[in-house]
Structure formats: structure tokens, C-alpha cells
N, C-alpha and C positions, 0 to 999 in steps of 0.2 A: 062714490065708490069708483074704483078703477074699472075700465071696461075690460072685456076679455082680451082684446088686442093689446092693451097696455099691460095686462098681467103676464102675457106670454110673448114678449118681443122675440122675433126670430130674424137672424141674418142682419147684414148691414154693419155700419160702423158702430163701435161700442157706445160712443157718446149718443148717437142717434137712438140706439136701443134704450138708453137711460131716459132720453127726452120723451120717449113714447109714454112713459109713466106720468109725465107732466100733463097729459091730456090737452085741454084747451089752453093751458098756460105755456105751452111749448114755445110760442112766439116770443115770450118774454125773455127767454134765454138768448135768442138770436138778437133781439133788440138791445139787450144789455151788452152783448159782445160787440155790436156795432158801435155803441157809445164808448166802449173801452178802446176800440180802434181809433175813434176820433180823439180820445184822450192821448193815445200814443203819438198821434200827429201833432197835437197841441203842445206836447212836451218840447218839441223842437222849435216851435214858433218863438217863445221868449228868447232863446239863444240867438236866433236870427235878428230879432229886434234889438237886442243888446249890442249886436255887432253894428247895427245902424247908428246907435247912440255913440259908440266908440269912434266910428267913422266920422261922424259930424264933429266930435271934439278934436280929433286929430287934424281934420281939415282946417280948423280955425285957430289951432293952438298958436300962441298962448292966449288968444282972445276968446276964451271959452264962452263969454256972454253972447257971442254972435251965433252960437249953435242953438238957434231958436227951435229947431225941430226935435232936439234931443228929448225934451219933455214929452212931446207927443209919442215918440217911440217908446219911452219908458212906461207911459201909461198903457200903451197897447200891449207891451210885454206883461205888465201886471194883469191886465184884463184877460190875456190868453192863458196865463197860469191859473187864474180863478175859474175861467170857463172850463179848462181841462179838469180841474178838481171836481167841479159840479157834474161834468159828464161822467167821470169815473164813479162818483157817488151814486148818480142816477142809474148807471149801468149795474152796479152791485145790488142796488135795490131790486131791479128787475130780475137779475139772475138768482138772487136769494129767494124771491117769490116762487120762481119756477123750481128751484132746488128743493124747497120745503114740500112742494106738492109731489115731487119725484120720491122723496124719502117716505112720505106718508103713504103713497100708493104702493110702494114696494113692501112696506111693512104689512099693509092689508093683504097683499097678494101672498106673502110668506105665511101669514097666519091662516089664510084660507087653505093653503096647501097643507100646513101642519095638521089642521083639523081633520084632514082626510086620510092621513097615514095610519097604519096599524100601530097598536101599542108597543109591539116588539121593536119598533124603530127607536123608541125612546130608551130602551134598554141598551141598544148598541151605540147610541150617540149621547155624549155627556150633555147635561142640561146647560152647562156653561157655554159649550160650543154652539148650541142652538140659539141661545140668547145673544151670543156675540154676532151670529149671522143675521138674525132677524132685526135686532136693534142696532148693534154697532156697525155692521157692514152697510146696512141701509143708510145709517146716518153719515157714513163716510162719503156717500155720493154727493152730499151737500157741498163738500169741499171741491169736488170735481166740477160740478155745474156752476156753483156760485163764485168760485175763486179761480180755479185752474183754467177754465175755459176762457173767461175774459182776460186774464193775465197772459195767457198764451197768445191770444189775438193781439193784445197791446205789445207784447214782446216781439211780434213780427213787424207790425206797422211802424213802431218807433225806430228800429234800426234802418228800415228802408227810408224813412223820412230823414234820418241823419245822413245817410249816404247821398241822398239827393241834395241836401243842403251843402254838404262838404264839397261835392264835385261841382255844384252850381257856382260857388264863390271862388274856389281855388282848387283845381283838380290835382295839382302837385301836392299841396298840403293834405288833400284828401287821401292820396296814396300813402303819404307818410303816416297819417293817423291810422291806417289799416294795419300797419306793422304790429303794434302792440295787441290789436284785436286778433291777428293771426297767431301770435305767440300764446295768448290766453286760451284760444280755442284748442291749440295743440296740447297745452297743459291739462285742460279739462278732459280731452280725449284720452290722454295718457293715464289720467286718474280714474275716469269713469267708463270709457268706451272700449277698452281692450278686452279681448276674450282670454282672460287669465283667471285662475281660480280665486285670486284675491281682489279682482277688479270690481268695478261698480255694478255691472250687470248682474253678476252672481251674488254680490252682496245684497242688493235690493230684494232679491228673491228670498235669500236666507233671512234678511231683516224682517220681512213680512211674516214669514213662517214662525220666526222666534216670537214676534209680537202676538201672533195668534195663539201659540202655545201658552205664553205667559198670561194672556187675557183669559183663556179658558180655565187654566189652573187657578187664577186669582178668583174667578167667580166661584169655583168649587170651594176654595179656601175660605172666602167670606161667609159662605153659607154654613161652613163647619165651625165658625168661631165659637158658638155656644159650647160645643164639645171641647174645644181647645181650652176655654176658660175653666170648665169643670175639672178637667184632668191636668191643668197646669202644663200644657204642652207648648211648644214653640213652632215657628214656621218650618223647622227641620222635620217635624212630624209629618208634614205634607211634602213628601219627597218630590212629587211631580212639580209642585209649585217652586220649590227651592232649586231643583235642577233646571227649570225653565229660566229662572232669574240668572243663575250662574252661566248658562249657555248664552243668554243674551248679552251679559256683561263681557264675556270673553270674545264673542264674535264682534261686538261693536268696538271694543278696545283694539283688537287686531286690525280692524279696518281703518280706525283713526290713525294708528301707527303707519299703516300702508300709505294713506293719503299724505 
């Protein structure tokens, strides 16, 4: 069972609050993220080693048989790629173990709280909404801890390793390679970062709200299917569910057109 401190995390970073629910398995999330960082660095190593292979071939061209070290560099590149994949797999195993404990303890804490609320609370809150919060939202924390956190760490270490490698071998070419990166970052900011009504910041908020409405209405609709079958009704008889679907469709379509 989750401890009282794990049930009621207060203050601090949001991720750290989630990890408090992991209890004694919290360290697995950090270890998995560290392995993901190692994988991010190892993704650059094969490219560097392939550069050594090409360097040796160019140095002895056209007598390629004299490039005796090329085979060694090639095997090292293969080994680095395999080692990076193993590190990433091991990291995901660790973060998943921590994430499952987080989700389980959050569900226990939610059920313990629901058992204490007065019955009038259930009249004011739809059962589909409560089920989505207790089961669905707790399950979504698995994606944050098990996937997003290690991927975020790897997405930071890999570009840093790329920059070091680029400027270490040829700083002029490294500056040239940064041009398309700058262009892509500007394009992503123009699409996702601007404070405009149709921009990505506001869309993500509306997107989550639309998903929540649709999920809540869907749960109520599924529970009412026996009545639907008896009276030969359609989805349009559940106006809230139909309206949630239409709103989600229109909102997502408009955002796609904007992008």
C-alpha cells in the first residue's frame, strides 16, 4: 500500500510528485533515465566510427585493400549501435517498473479518497468522469514516467553529443549544419509556440478538454447501450456524446488545417 506521504504529495516538481507514488522503486526511474542518456550518446558513436572508415578508404584510394583498420572501425560501430539499443531497452524496463507502481498507488489513493466522500458527491459528478480520473488518468502517468521522461533525457543528450562531434571534426561544417536546425526550430515555434488562438499552446488545452468530454460521454453511452437496443435508438439520442464527438472533430480538423 502507498504510504501517507505518497498519497498526498505536496509541492515540488510535478514529475517528482508522481515519483513519490513509486515508493521504494523511485530509483528505477532515475536509473532508466540515465541509461536513456547513455543511449543518446551512443547514437552518435556509430556515425563517428563510420567517418573513420571513410577516412581510411579515402586515404588509400584506389588501393582499398590497404585500409586494414576499416574493418575494426566497422565492427566498433556495430557494437556501439547494439550497446545503445540494449541500454535503451534496459532503461525502458526500469522506467516501466517504476511507472506501473506509480499508477497502482495512485489508483489506491483515489479509491481510498472516494470511499470517504459523501453520497451526494456522486450525484453531482458523473460516474464516467470519476472512472476516467481514477482509472484513465492514473494510467496516463505510465506514459510520462516510462516513455516521456527517458525520451526527454535522450533528446537532450543526443543533440549535445552531435554538436560536440560536429565541431570537433570540422567547426565550419558544424556551423553549416546548424542552419537547417535553426530553420526547423523557427518553423516549429511558428506552428506550436506562438500565443495565438489557433496556436499549439491553446490547441493542446482544448484537445485534452475535448478528449475528457468525449471519454466521459462515451462511458455513459456504453452503460446505456441496453436501453439503446431495446428502443432502437442511435448515438444521436445521446446528445452529449454526439456533441463531444462533433466538437472534437471540428477542433482537430481546424488545427490540422492551421498547421
